[in-house]
C-alpha positions as CSV (number, residue, x, y, z in Angstrom):
1,M,15.6,-9.7,8.8
2,N,13.4,-6.7,7.9
3,M,9.8,-7.3,6.8
4,N,7.1,-5.0,6.1
5,I,3.7,-5.3,7.8
6,N,2.1,-7.2,4.8
7,E,4.9,-9.8,4.9
8,K,4.4,-10.2,8.7
9,K,0.7,-10.6,8.2
10,A,1.2,-13.3,5.6
11,L,3.7,-15.1,7.8
12,Y,1.3,-14.8,10.8
13,A,-1.5,-16.4,8.8
14,F,0.4,-19.1,6.9
15,G,3.6,-19.6,8.9
16,C,4.7,-22.2,11.5
17,P,7.9,-22.8,13.5
18,N,9.1,-25.2,10.8
19,R,10.8,-23.1,8.1
20,E,10.6,-25.7,5.4
21,A,6.9,-26.3,5.9
22,T,6.3,-22.5,5.9
23,V,8.2,-22.1,2.6
24,Q,6.2,-25.0,1.0
25,R,2.9,-23.5,2.3
26,L,3.8,-20.0,1.0
27,R,4.6,-21.5,-2.5
28,L,1.2,-23.3,-2.5
29,V,-0.6,-20.1,-1.5
30,A,1.2,-18.2,-4.2
31,A,0.1,-20.7,-6.7
32,L,-3.5,-20.5,-5.6
33,A,-3.8,-16.7,-5.1
34,P,-5.9,-15.1,-7.9
35,D,-4.4,-11.6,-7.4
36,P,-1.1,-11.0,-9.1
37,A,0.1,-8.7,-6.2
38,A,-0.7,-11.4,-3.6
39,K,1.1,-14.0,-5.7
40,K,4.2,-11.7,-5.8
41,L,4.0,-11.1,-2.1
42,F,3.7,-14.8,-1.1
43,F,6.4,-16.0,-3.6
44,A,8.8,-13.2,-2.6
45,L,8.4,-14.1,1.0
46,A,8.9,-17.8,0.2
47,V,12.1,-17.0,-1.6
48,K,13.3,-14.8,1.2
49,L,12.8,-17.6,3.7
50,N,14.2,-20.3,1.5
51,D,17.8,-19.3,2.2
52,K,19.7,-22.0,4.2
53,D,21.1,-19.3,6.6
54,C,17.5,-18.6,7.8
55,D,17.5,-21.9,9.7
56,R,19.6,-20.4,12.5
57,W,17.3,-17.5,13.4
58,Y,13.9,-18.4,11.8
59,R,12.2,-20.1,14.8
60,C,13.1,-17.2,17.2
61,F,12.1,-14.6,14.6
62,F,8.8,-16.4,14.1
63,Y,7.9,-16.5,17.8
64,N,8.9,-12.8,18.3
65,M,6.9,-11.8,15.2
66,R,3.8,-13.7,16.6
67,V,4.1,-11.8,19.9
68,E,4.5,-8.5,18.1
69,M,1.6,-9.1,15.8
70,E,-0.7,-10.2,18.7
71,R,0.3,-7.1,20.6
72,F,-0.3,-4.9,17.5
73,A,-3.8,-6.4,16.9
74,H,-4.7,-5.9,20.6
75,H,-3.6,-2.2,20.5
76,K,-5.3,-1.7,17.2
77,Y,-8.8,-2.4,18.7
78,V,-8.2,-1.3,22.3
79,P,-6.2,1.9,22.6
80,D,-4.1,2.6,25.7
81,S,-6.2,5.6,26.6
82,Y,-9.4,3.5,26.8
83,P,-10.8,3.7,30.3
84,V,-10.9,0.4,32.2
85,P,-14.1,-0.1,34.3
86,I,-13.4,-1.4,37.8
87,M,-16.2,-2.9,39.9
88,E,-15.2,-2.1,43.5
89,G,-17.7,-4.5,45.1
90,L,-16.1,-7.6,43.7
91,Y,-12.7,-7.3,45.5
92,E,-13.8,-6.2,49.0
């Protein structure tokens, strides 16, 4: 399944390994969201995940997406070119 970064962020914030609970939670969030664009995003994601064929791959997709988003957030704040300080006295 292809998702854009906003859908992944919404799933990261409101999702869980249980697909049915995630769909129910996204519908509730869509009902409570004051912004029409946010309502559309949450409801469209709930509809996308409501398909019965999603049961086969959802749990694996969810865990892989969590790992990807955590890695993305880490690299967003700490670039790879950031120098790592090493204290030589601690390891001798």
